[in-house]
C-alpha atoms as an extended CHARMM CRD file, in Angstrom:
* protein
*
       253  EXT
         1         1  MET       CA             12.2560000000        2.0000000000        4.9390000000  PROA      1               0.0000000000
         2         2  ARG       CA             10.9910000000       -0.4550000000        3.0490000000  PROA      2               0.0000000000
         3         3  GLN       CA              7.2550000000       -1.1340000000        2.7180000000  PROA      3               0.0000000000
         4         4  ILE       CA              4.9540000000       -3.3970000000        0.8540000000  PROA      4               0.0000000000
         5         5  VAL       CA              1.5570000000       -2.7200000000       -0.2540000000  PROA      5               0.0000000000
         6         6  LEU       CA             -0.3450000000       -5.0140000000       -0.5130000000  PROA      6               0.0000000000
         7         7  ASP       CA             -3.9490000000       -6.9140000000       -1.3410000000  PROA      7               0.0000000000
         8         8  THR       CA             -5.7170000000       -9.9080000000       -2.2370000000  PROA      8               0.0000000000
         9         9  GLU       CA             -8.5400000000      -11.7200000000       -3.7350000000  PROA      9               0.0000000000
        10        10  THR       CA            -10.5520000000      -14.5590000000       -2.9710000000  PROA      10              0.0000000000
        11        11  THR       CA            -12.5300000000      -17.5630000000       -3.7430000000  PROA      11              0.0000000000
        12        12  GLY       CA            -14.7120000000      -16.1510000000       -0.6820000000  PROA      12              0.0000000000
        13        13  ILE       CA            -14.8320000000      -15.0080000000        2.6800000000  PROA      13              0.0000000000
        14        14  ASP       CA            -13.0690000000      -17.4160000000        5.5100000000  PROA      14              0.0000000000
        15        15  PRO       CA            -10.1220000000      -19.8880000000        4.4980000000  PROA      15              0.0000000000
        16        16  LYS       CA            -11.6100000000      -22.3720000000        7.0890000000  PROA      16              0.0000000000
        17        17  GLU       CA            -14.3330000000      -22.8900000000        4.6960000000  PROA      17              0.0000000000
        18        18  GLY       CA            -11.8280000000      -24.0790000000        1.9520000000  PROA      18              0.0000000000
        19        19  HSD       CA            -11.6680000000      -20.6240000000        0.3630000000  PROA      19              0.0000000000
        20        20  ARG       CA             -8.6910000000      -20.0140000000       -1.2960000000  PROA      20              0.0000000000
        21        21  LEU       CA             -6.4750000000      -16.8490000000       -2.7610000000  PROA      21              0.0000000000
        22        22  ILE       CA             -7.1410000000      -16.2750000000       -6.6420000000  PROA      22              0.0000000000
        23        23  GLU       CA             -4.8260000000      -12.6540000000       -6.9450000000  PROA      23              0.0000000000
        24        24  ILE       CA             -2.2450000000      -10.9410000000       -4.9070000000  PROA      24              0.0000000000
        25        25  GLY       CA             -1.5790000000       -7.5140000000       -5.9920000000  PROA      25              0.0000000000
        26        26  ALA       CA              1.3240000000       -5.4180000000       -4.2280000000  PROA      26              0.0000000000
        27        27  VAL       CA              3.2890000000       -1.8410000000       -5.0940000000  PROA      27              0.0000000000
        28        28  GLU       CA              6.9090000000       -1.4820000000       -2.8390000000  PROA      28              0.0000000000
        29        29  MET       CA              7.7290000000        1.8140000000       -1.5350000000  PROA      29              0.0000000000
        30        30  VAL       CA             11.1900000000        2.7760000000       -0.1130000000  PROA      30              0.0000000000
        31        31  ASN       CA             11.3030000000        5.8190000000        2.4100000000  PROA      31              0.0000000000
        32        32  ARG       CA              7.7180000000        6.9030000000        1.4500000000  PROA      32              0.0000000000
        33        33  ARG       CA              8.4430000000        6.7720000000       -2.4250000000  PROA      33              0.0000000000
        34        34  LEU       CA              7.1140000000        4.0550000000       -5.1630000000  PROA      34              0.0000000000
        35        35  THR       CA              9.4240000000        2.4520000000       -6.4500000000  PROA      35              0.0000000000
        36        36  GLY       CA              8.1740000000        1.2510000000       -9.6210000000  PROA      36              0.0000000000
        37        37  GLN       CA              8.1580000000       -2.2930000000       -8.3450000000  PROA      37              0.0000000000
        38        38  THR       CA              5.1460000000       -3.9090000000       -8.1430000000  PROA      38              0.0000000000
        39        39  TYR       CA              4.2890000000       -8.0080000000       -7.5620000000  PROA      39              0.0000000000
        40        40  HSD       CA              1.3480000000       -9.5120000000       -9.1300000000  PROA      40              0.0000000000
        41        41  GLN       CA             -0.0750000000      -12.8750000000       -9.7140000000  PROA      41              0.0000000000
        42        42  TYR       CA             -3.2240000000      -14.8350000000      -10.4130000000  PROA      42              0.0000000000
        43        43  ILE       CA             -3.6070000000      -17.7830000000       -8.9820000000  PROA      43              0.0000000000
        44        44  ASN       CA             -5.4370000000      -20.8880000000       -9.7530000000  PROA      44              0.0000000000
        45        45  PRO       CA             -7.3620000000      -22.0370000000       -6.2070000000  PROA      45              0.0000000000
        46        46  GLN       CA             -8.3470000000      -25.7170000000       -7.3600000000  PROA      46              0.0000000000
        47        47  ARG       CA            -11.7700000000      -24.8990000000       -5.9430000000  PROA      47              0.0000000000
        48        48  GLU       CA            -15.0920000000      -22.9830000000       -7.4090000000  PROA      48              0.0000000000
        49        49  ILE       CA            -15.2110000000      -19.0940000000       -6.7800000000  PROA      49              0.0000000000
        50        50  GLU       CA            -17.9990000000      -18.3410000000       -5.1010000000  PROA      50              0.0000000000
        51        51  ALA       CA            -21.2320000000      -16.2040000000       -7.1770000000  PROA      51              0.0000000000
        52        52  GLU       CA            -20.8340000000      -13.4740000000       -4.4940000000  PROA      52              0.0000000000
        53        53  ALA       CA            -17.1880000000      -13.1850000000       -4.7230000000  PROA      53              0.0000000000
        54        54  THR       CA            -17.0610000000      -13.0290000000       -8.4180000000  PROA      54              0.0000000000
        55        55  ALA       CA            -19.7160000000      -10.3500000000       -8.1820000000  PROA      55              0.0000000000
        56        56  VAL       CA            -16.8250000000       -8.3420000000       -6.0970000000  PROA      56              0.0000000000
        57        57  HSD       CA            -14.0360000000       -8.7200000000       -8.1190000000  PROA      57              0.0000000000
        58        58  GLY       CA            -15.3660000000      -10.1800000000      -11.3880000000  PROA      58              0.0000000000
        59        59  ILE       CA            -12.5570000000      -12.8880000000      -12.1270000000  PROA      59              0.0000000000
        60        60  THR       CA            -14.0320000000      -16.0340000000      -12.6570000000  PROA      60              0.0000000000
        61        61  ASN       CA            -13.0760000000      -20.1370000000      -12.8000000000  PROA      61              0.0000000000
        62        62  ASP       CA            -12.4240000000      -19.9290000000      -16.0830000000  PROA      62              0.0000000000
        63        63  ASP       CA            -10.2080000000      -16.7320000000      -16.4420000000  PROA      63              0.0000000000
        64        64  LEU       CA             -7.9400000000      -18.9680000000      -13.7820000000  PROA      64              0.0000000000
        65        65  HSD       CA             -7.6150000000      -22.1010000000      -15.2670000000  PROA      65              0.0000000000
        66        66  ASP       CA             -4.1290000000      -22.0450000000      -16.8620000000  PROA      66              0.0000000000
        67        67  LYS       CA             -2.7880000000      -19.8370000000      -14.1780000000  PROA      67              0.0000000000
        68        68  PRO       CA             -0.1570000000      -21.3170000000      -11.4230000000  PROA      68              0.0000000000
        69        69  VAL       CA             -1.5810000000      -22.5950000000       -8.1350000000  PROA      69              0.0000000000
        70        70  PHE       CA             -0.2360000000      -21.5100000000       -5.1090000000  PROA      70              0.0000000000
        71        71  ALA       CA              2.6310000000      -23.3000000000       -4.5140000000  PROA      71              0.0000000000
        72        72  ASP       CA              4.2900000000      -22.6720000000       -7.9350000000  PROA      72              0.0000000000
        73        73  ILE       CA              4.5620000000      -18.7460000000       -6.8310000000  PROA      73              0.0000000000
        74        74  ALA       CA              5.1470000000      -18.7390000000       -3.4440000000  PROA      74              0.0000000000
        75        75  ASP       CA              8.5870000000      -18.7880000000       -3.0440000000  PROA      75              0.0000000000
        76        76  ALA       CA              8.9870000000      -16.0490000000       -5.5250000000  PROA      76              0.0000000000
        77        77  PHE       CA              6.2010000000      -13.7400000000       -3.7180000000  PROA      77              0.0000000000
        78        78  TRP       CA              7.9370000000      -14.6890000000        0.0370000000  PROA      78              0.0000000000
        79        79  ASP       CA             11.0630000000      -13.0890000000       -1.4390000000  PROA      79              0.0000000000
        80        80  PHE       CA              9.1850000000       -9.7660000000       -2.7380000000  PROA      80              0.0000000000
        81        81  ILE       CA              8.1300000000       -9.2030000000        0.9160000000  PROA      81              0.0000000000
        82        82  GLY       CA             10.4830000000      -10.4470000000        2.8310000000  PROA      82              0.0000000000
        83        83  GLY       CA             12.3250000000       -8.1120000000        5.4650000000  PROA      83              0.0000000000
        84        84  ALA       CA              9.4610000000       -5.3240000000        4.5850000000  PROA      84              0.0000000000
        85        85  GLU       CA              6.3160000000       -3.7050000000        6.7390000000  PROA      85              0.0000000000
        86        86  LEU       CA              3.4970000000       -4.6470000000        4.8620000000  PROA      86              0.0000000000
        87        87  VAL       CA              0.8600000000       -1.8750000000        4.4090000000  PROA      87              0.0000000000
        88        88  ILE       CA             -2.9300000000       -3.9550000000        4.1030000000  PROA      88              0.0000000000
        89        89  HSD       CA             -6.3680000000       -2.6440000000        4.7020000000  PROA      89              0.0000000000
        90        90  ASN       CA             -7.8580000000       -4.9750000000        7.0460000000  PROA      90              0.0000000000
        91        91  ALA       CA             -4.9260000000       -7.2320000000        7.4110000000  PROA      91              0.0000000000
        92        92  ALA       CA             -6.5370000000      -10.0010000000        9.3990000000  PROA      92              0.0000000000
        93        93  PHE       CA             -8.2360000000      -11.1390000000        6.4090000000  PROA      93              0.0000000000
        94        94  ASP       CA             -5.2750000000      -10.9480000000        3.8660000000  PROA      94              0.0000000000
        95        95  VAL       CA             -2.6360000000      -12.6050000000        5.8840000000  PROA      95              0.0000000000
        96        96  GLY       CA             -5.1550000000      -15.0440000000        7.5050000000  PROA      96              0.0000000000
        97        97  PHE       CA             -5.3560000000      -16.4200000000        3.7630000000  PROA      97              0.0000000000
        98        98  ILE       CA             -1.8940000000      -16.0350000000        3.0060000000  PROA      98              0.0000000000
        99        99  ASP       CA             -0.9890000000      -18.0620000000        6.1100000000  PROA      99              0.0000000000
       100       100  HSD       CA             -3.3960000000      -20.3860000000        5.2590000000  PROA      100             0.0000000000
       101       101  GLU       CA             -1.9060000000      -21.1150000000        1.8460000000  PROA      101             0.0000000000
       102       102  LEU       CA              1.2780000000      -21.0380000000        3.4830000000  PROA      102             0.0000000000
       103       103  MET       CA              0.0940000000      -23.7030000000        6.1500000000  PROA      103             0.0000000000
       104       104  MET       CA             -1.2220000000      -25.9400000000        3.3680000000  PROA      104             0.0000000000
       105       105  LEU       CA              2.0910000000      -25.2920000000        1.1330000000  PROA      105             0.0000000000
       106       106  ASN       CA              4.0360000000      -26.2670000000        4.5530000000  PROA      106             0.0000000000
       107       107  ALA       CA              2.0030000000      -29.4180000000        4.9140000000  PROA      107             0.0000000000
       108       108  GLN       CA              3.0470000000      -30.9100000000        1.4580000000  PROA      108             0.0000000000
       109       109  ARG       CA              6.6290000000      -29.7400000000        1.5780000000  PROA      109             0.0000000000
       110       110  GLY       CA              8.0350000000      -30.4240000000        4.7060000000  PROA      110             0.0000000000
       111       111  GLU       CA             10.8130000000      -28.4610000000        5.8460000000  PROA      111             0.0000000000
       112       112  PRO       CA             11.9080000000      -26.0780000000        5.3290000000  PROA      112             0.0000000000
       113       113  GLN       CA              8.7500000000      -24.3510000000        6.2280000000  PROA      113             0.0000000000
       114       114  LEU       CA              7.4120000000      -20.7790000000        4.9440000000  PROA      114             0.0000000000
       115       115  GLY       CA              5.3680000000      -18.5790000000        7.2540000000  PROA      115             0.0000000000
       116       116  PRO       CA              3.4970000000      -17.0110000000        9.1740000000  PROA      116             0.0000000000
       117       117  VAL       CA              3.5180000000      -13.8990000000        7.5080000000  PROA      117             0.0000000000
       118       118  ALA       CA              4.1730000000      -12.2100000000       10.8770000000  PROA      118             0.0000000000
       119       119  GLY       CA              7.2950000000      -13.6720000000       11.6170000000  PROA      119             0.0000000000
       120       120  HSD       CA              8.6080000000      -12.9690000000        8.0480000000  PROA      120             0.0000000000
       121       121  CYS       CA              7.5480000000       -9.1950000000        7.5760000000  PROA      121             0.0000000000
       122       122  THR       CA              6.0190000000       -6.5440000000       10.7120000000  PROA      122             0.0000000000
       123       123  ILE       CA              2.2420000000       -5.6210000000        9.3150000000  PROA      123             0.0000000000
       124       124  LEU       CA              0.3030000000       -1.8750000000        9.7510000000  PROA      124             0.0000000000
       125       125  ASP       CA             -3.0240000000       -2.0230000000        9.4760000000  PROA      125             0.0000000000
       126       126  THR       CA             -4.4990000000        1.1170000000        7.4030000000  PROA      126             0.0000000000
       127       127  LEU       CA             -8.3210000000       -0.0780000000        8.5630000000  PROA      127             0.0000000000
       128       128  ARG       CA             -7.4890000000        0.2740000000       12.2300000000  PROA      128             0.0000000000
       129       129  LEU       CA             -5.2130000000        3.1410000000       11.5120000000  PROA      129             0.0000000000
       130       130  ALA       CA             -8.3170000000        5.0060000000        9.7700000000  PROA      130             0.0000000000
       131       131  ARG       CA            -10.9000000000        3.8360000000       12.4660000000  PROA      131             0.0000000000
       132       132  ASP       CA             -7.5570000000        5.4490000000       15.2600000000  PROA      132             0.0000000000
       133       133  ARG       CA             -7.9320000000        8.5130000000       12.5930000000  PROA      133             0.0000000000
       134       134  HSD       CA            -11.6540000000        8.8530000000       11.9800000000  PROA      134             0.0000000000
       135       135  PRO       CA            -13.4820000000        6.7940000000       14.8360000000  PROA      135             0.0000000000
       136       136  GLY       CA            -17.1330000000        6.3660000000       14.3500000000  PROA      136             0.0000000000
       137       137  GLN       CA            -16.6960000000        6.9340000000       10.5450000000  PROA      137             0.0000000000
       138       138  ARG       CA            -16.8060000000        4.6750000000        7.4280000000  PROA      138             0.0000000000
       139       139  ASN       CA            -13.1680000000        3.7120000000        6.5890000000  PROA      139             0.0000000000
       140       140  ASN       CA            -13.4460000000        1.3650000000        3.6900000000  PROA      140             0.0000000000
       141       141  LEU       CA            -11.5710000000        1.9950000000        1.0660000000  PROA      141             0.0000000000
       142       142  ASP       CA            -13.7590000000        3.9620000000       -1.0160000000  PROA      142             0.0000000000
       143       143  ALA       CA            -14.2710000000        6.4800000000        1.5510000000  PROA      143             0.0000000000
       144       144  LEU       CA            -11.0900000000        7.0410000000        2.1220000000  PROA      144             0.0000000000
       145       145  CYS       CA            -10.6280000000        8.0130000000       -1.1590000000  PROA      145             0.0000000000
       146       146  LYS       CA            -13.4670000000       10.4600000000       -0.8500000000  PROA      146             0.0000000000
       147       147  ARG       CA            -12.0200000000       11.6810000000        2.2030000000  PROA      147             0.0000000000
       148       148  TYR       CA             -8.5410000000       12.4970000000        1.4180000000  PROA      148             0.0000000000
       149       149  GLU       CA             -9.9500000000       13.8120000000       -2.6690000000  PROA      149             0.0000000000
       150       150  ILE       CA             -7.9320000000       10.4880000000       -3.8150000000  PROA      150             0.0000000000
       151       151  ASP       CA             -9.2750000000        9.3040000000       -7.6030000000  PROA      151             0.0000000000
       152       152  ASN       CA            -10.5390000000        5.7830000000       -7.6980000000  PROA      152             0.0000000000
       153       153  GLY       CA            -12.3510000000        6.1080000000      -11.1840000000  PROA      153             0.0000000000
       154       154  ARG       CA            -10.9100000000        3.3730000000      -12.4240000000  PROA      154             0.0000000000
       155       155  ARG       CA            -12.0140000000        0.4340000000       -9.1400000000  PROA      155             0.0000000000
       156       156  VAL       CA            -15.4830000000       -0.4680000000      -10.5200000000  PROA      156             0.0000000000
       157       157  LEU       CA            -14.4240000000       -3.8540000000       -9.3640000000  PROA      157             0.0000000000
       158       158  HSD       CA            -11.7640000000       -4.4520000000       -6.6280000000  PROA      158             0.0000000000
       159       159  GLY       CA             -8.6740000000       -6.1250000000       -8.1950000000  PROA      159             0.0000000000
       160       160  ALA       CA             -5.7330000000       -7.1010000000       -5.9720000000  PROA      160             0.0000000000
       161       161  LEU       CA             -3.2340000000       -4.4650000000       -7.9480000000  PROA      161             0.0000000000
       162       162  LEU       CA             -5.2810000000       -1.7410000000       -8.2740000000  PROA      162             0.0000000000
       163       163  ASP       CA             -6.3560000000       -1.5480000000       -4.7500000000  PROA      163             0.0000000000
       164       164  ALA       CA             -2.7390000000       -1.8700000000       -3.5210000000  PROA      164             0.0000000000
       165       165  GLU       CA             -1.6680000000        1.3980000000       -5.7740000000  PROA      165             0.0000000000
       166       166  ILE       CA             -4.9410000000        3.1180000000       -4.4700000000  PROA      166             0.0000000000
       167       167  LEU       CA             -4.1740000000        1.9020000000       -1.2510000000  PROA      167             0.0000000000
       168       168  ALA       CA             -0.0710000000        3.7990000000       -1.5810000000  PROA      168             0.0000000000
       169       169  GLU       CA             -1.8610000000        6.8720000000       -2.0530000000  PROA      169             0.0000000000
       170       170  VAL       CA             -4.7750000000        6.7620000000        0.8100000000  PROA      170             0.0000000000
       171       171  TYR       CA             -1.4870000000        5.7280000000        3.3170000000  PROA      171             0.0000000000
       172       172  LEU       CA              0.6120000000        8.4250000000        2.0850000000  PROA      172             0.0000000000
       173       173  ALA       CA             -2.4360000000       10.6660000000        2.2910000000  PROA      173             0.0000000000
       174       174  MET       CA             -3.2320000000        9.6180000000        5.5070000000  PROA      174             0.0000000000
       175       175  THR       CA             -0.1990000000        9.6170000000        7.3640000000  PROA      175             0.0000000000
       176       176  GLY       CA              1.0190000000       13.1200000000        5.8110000000  PROA      176             0.0000000000
       177       177  GLY       CA              2.9650000000       12.0800000000        2.8260000000  PROA      177             0.0000000000
       178       178  GLN       CA              2.5150000000       13.5290000000       -0.9870000000  PROA      178             0.0000000000
       179       179  THR       CA              2.4380000000       10.4870000000       -3.8610000000  PROA      179             0.0000000000
       180       180  ALA       CA              3.0220000000       12.1500000000       -7.2550000000  PROA      180             0.0000000000
       181       181  LEU       CA              2.8310000000       15.5700000000       -9.1010000000  PROA      181             0.0000000000
       182       182  THR       CA              1.2500000000       15.1230000000      -12.3070000000  PROA      182             0.0000000000
       183       183  LEU       CA              2.7430000000       17.4390000000      -15.1050000000  PROA      183             0.0000000000
       184       184  ASP       CA              2.7610000000       17.5920000000      -18.6580000000  PROA      184             0.0000000000
       185       185  ALA       CA              6.2350000000       16.3010000000      -20.2360000000  PROA      185             0.0000000000
       186       186  GLU       CA              7.5810000000       19.2000000000      -21.2980000000  PROA      186             0.0000000000
       187       187  GLU       CA              7.0290000000       21.1180000000      -18.0600000000  PROA      187             0.0000000000
       188       188  ARG       CA              8.9590000000       18.5440000000      -16.3750000000  PROA      188             0.0000000000
       189       189  GLY       CA             13.0910000000       19.1890000000      -15.7190000000  PROA      189             0.0000000000
       190       190  GLY       CA             13.7230000000       15.9210000000      -13.5510000000  PROA      190             0.0000000000
       191       191  GLU       CA             14.0830000000       11.9510000000      -14.2080000000  PROA      191             0.0000000000
       192       192  ASP       CA             10.2940000000       10.4530000000      -14.4110000000  PROA      192             0.0000000000
       193       193  ALA       CA              9.0630000000        7.0810000000      -13.3080000000  PROA      193             0.0000000000
       194       194  MET       CA              5.6500000000        5.3510000000      -14.0020000000  PROA      194             0.0000000000
       195       195  ALA       CA              4.2410000000        3.4340000000      -11.0470000000  PROA      195             0.0000000000
       196       196  GLY       CA              1.3790000000        1.5160000000      -11.2800000000  PROA      196             0.0000000000
       197       197  GLY       CA             -0.2960000000        4.5800000000      -13.1560000000  PROA      197             0.0000000000
       198       198  LEU       CA              1.4710000000        6.8630000000      -11.1490000000  PROA      198             0.0000000000
       199       199  SER       CA              3.8720000000        9.6840000000      -12.3800000000  PROA      199             0.0000000000
       200       200  ILE       CA              6.3530000000       10.1120000000       -9.9360000000  PROA      200             0.0000000000
       201       201  ARG       CA              8.8570000000       13.0770000000      -10.4730000000  PROA      201             0.0000000000
       202       202  ARG       CA             12.2910000000       12.3540000000       -9.5980000000  PROA      202             0.0000000000
       203       203  LEU       CA             14.3250000000       15.3300000000       -8.6010000000  PROA      203             0.0000000000
       204       204  SER       CA             17.9760000000       15.6420000000       -8.6840000000  PROA      204             0.0000000000
       205       205  LEU       CA             19.8460000000       15.4770000000       -5.9490000000  PROA      205             0.0000000000
       206       206  SER       CA             23.5140000000       16.8490000000       -6.9390000000  PROA      206             0.0000000000
       207       207  ALA       CA             25.4010000000       19.1480000000       -5.1170000000  PROA      207             0.0000000000
       208       208  GLY       CA             24.1510000000       22.4650000000       -5.4310000000  PROA      208             0.0000000000
       209       209  SER       CA             21.1980000000       21.4990000000       -8.0320000000  PROA      209             0.0000000000
       210       210  LEU       CA             18.7290000000       22.7650000000       -5.1250000000  PROA      210             0.0000000000
       211       211  SER       CA             18.1330000000       25.9780000000       -3.5940000000  PROA      211             0.0000000000
       212       212  VAL       CA             16.8360000000       26.4180000000        0.0620000000  PROA      212             0.0000000000
       213       213  LEU       CA             13.9130000000       28.6590000000        0.4990000000  PROA      213             0.0000000000
       214       214  SER       CA             12.8990000000       30.1640000000        4.0020000000  PROA      214             0.0000000000
       215       215  PRO       CA              9.0520000000       30.2270000000        4.5470000000  PROA      215             0.0000000000
       216       216  GLY       CA              7.3640000000       33.4390000000        4.9090000000  PROA      216             0.0000000000
       217       217  VAL       CA              4.8470000000       34.5730000000        7.8570000000  PROA      217             0.0000000000
       218       218  GLU       CA              2.1370000000       33.3710000000        6.2490000000  PROA      218             0.0000000000
       219       219  GLU       CA              3.8030000000       29.8250000000        4.7600000000  PROA      219             0.0000000000
       220       220  MET       CA              4.6280000000       29.6340000000        8.8850000000  PROA      220             0.0000000000
       221       221  ALA       CA              1.3390000000       30.3670000000       10.0740000000  PROA      221             0.0000000000
       222       222  ALA       CA             -0.4130000000       28.1100000000        7.6980000000  PROA      222             0.0000000000
       223       223  HSD       CA              2.5710000000       25.2810000000        8.9050000000  PROA      223             0.0000000000
       224       224  GLU       CA              1.6300000000       25.5620000000       12.2150000000  PROA      224             0.0000000000
       225       225  ALA       CA             -2.1430000000       25.4310000000       11.9410000000  PROA      225             0.0000000000
       226       226  LYS       CA             -1.5790000000       21.8480000000       10.1060000000  PROA      226             0.0000000000
       227       227  LEU       CA              0.5600000000       21.2210000000       12.6910000000  PROA      227             0.0000000000
       228       228  ALA       CA             -2.2130000000       21.8490000000       15.1750000000  PROA      228             0.0000000000
       229       229  GLN       CA             -4.5180000000       19.7430000000       13.1340000000  PROA      229             0.0000000000
       230       230  ILE       CA             -2.5470000000       16.9490000000       13.2600000000  PROA      230             0.0000000000
       231       231  ARG       CA             -2.1230000000       16.7130000000       16.8040000000  PROA      231             0.0000000000
       232       232  GLN       CA             -5.7170000000       16.6860000000       17.2930000000  PROA      232             0.0000000000
       233       233  THR       CA             -6.6400000000       14.2210000000       14.8340000000  PROA      233             0.0000000000
       234       234  ALA       CA             -3.6260000000       11.7150000000       15.5940000000  PROA      234             0.0000000000
       235       235  GLY       CA             -2.4680000000       12.7040000000       19.3130000000  PROA      235             0.0000000000
       236       236  SER       CA              1.1530000000       13.5370000000       18.0540000000  PROA      236             0.0000000000
       237       237  CYS       CA              3.2550000000       14.5770000000       15.3220000000  PROA      237             0.0000000000
       238       238  HSD       CA              6.0140000000       13.2310000000       14.0310000000  PROA      238             0.0000000000
       239       239  TRP       CA              7.3450000000       16.8040000000       13.1230000000  PROA      239             0.0000000000
       240       240  ASP       CA              7.5970000000       18.2120000000       16.6190000000  PROA      240             0.0000000000
       241       241  GLU       CA             10.5190000000       15.3240000000       17.0980000000  PROA      241             0.0000000000
       242       242  LEU       CA             12.7280000000       17.2570000000       14.0350000000  PROA      242             0.0000000000
       243       243  GLY       CA             12.9220000000       20.6950000000       15.4190000000  PROA      243             0.0000000000
       244       244  SER       CA             11.2270000000       24.0260000000       14.4250000000  PROA      244             0.0000000000
       245       245  VAL       CA             11.0240000000       24.7430000000       10.1120000000  PROA      245             0.0000000000
       246       246  SER       CA             14.1090000000       27.6020000000       10.7710000000  PROA      246             0.0000000000
       247       247  ASN       CA             16.5590000000       24.9280000000       12.8820000000  PROA      247             0.0000000000
       248       248  LEU       CA             15.6860000000       22.5610000000        9.8830000000  PROA      248             0.0000000000
       249       249  VAL       CA             16.6320000000       25.2980000000        7.3760000000  PROA      249             0.0000000000
       250       250  GLU       CA             19.3690000000       25.8950000000        8.9620000000  PROA      250             0.0000000000
       251       251  LYS       CA             20.4360000000       21.9420000000        8.4940000000  PROA      251             0.0000000000
       252       252  THR       CA             20.3130000000       22.1250000000        5.1150000000  PROA      252             0.0000000000
       253       253  ARG       CA             22.3790000000       25.0450000000        4.2980000000  PROA      253             0.0000000000
């Protein structure tokens, strides 16, 4: 499955008041693994950025005066996200701005038209997912980083690509995944790649290169305890659909 974890920055809060996109950042995952493919673009909004917005993301009009307008980057962006599941925190905000930009672009271009986003991609809102799993708690990105012990020390100001990278880690942790192993270069045995500051270890999958170890009694008990916790918080567990650990081990032999 191809997923694009996406974030935007804007000139203000509401596109209906004329506010525009100024930055798009996105990272690609395939089968829950970061591929290293990213999309990052600053955009000239052709209007002033509100002071309150600059205080959040640090971007000024001087930073954007020589950047392309949305019409110049729309096709490349549309191609990058095409057919993917978009993973967005508070998706209504970002998708609303993107759809507004596309609507204005279509009015200029006529046919063929781009948009809406929901007709081009499926959308997963991690804010809604977090609220379902942690009702009554703070579920902004910083709070989720703290809850799942993800380092967001680089996030002094909001930035679309950085926030997309951090959200990818949060999403994988929140849905039971693992993002990366960071080992010293001399300790690595596989091919390594850098994706948005994350070190990803790619293991060789050639025949006979991986050994299968059966879990011990204590490991099985810890595994069952973890599944019980997931069932309690999420209401269901995809692992149940796969069968027992022993069955899976036998299938890999």
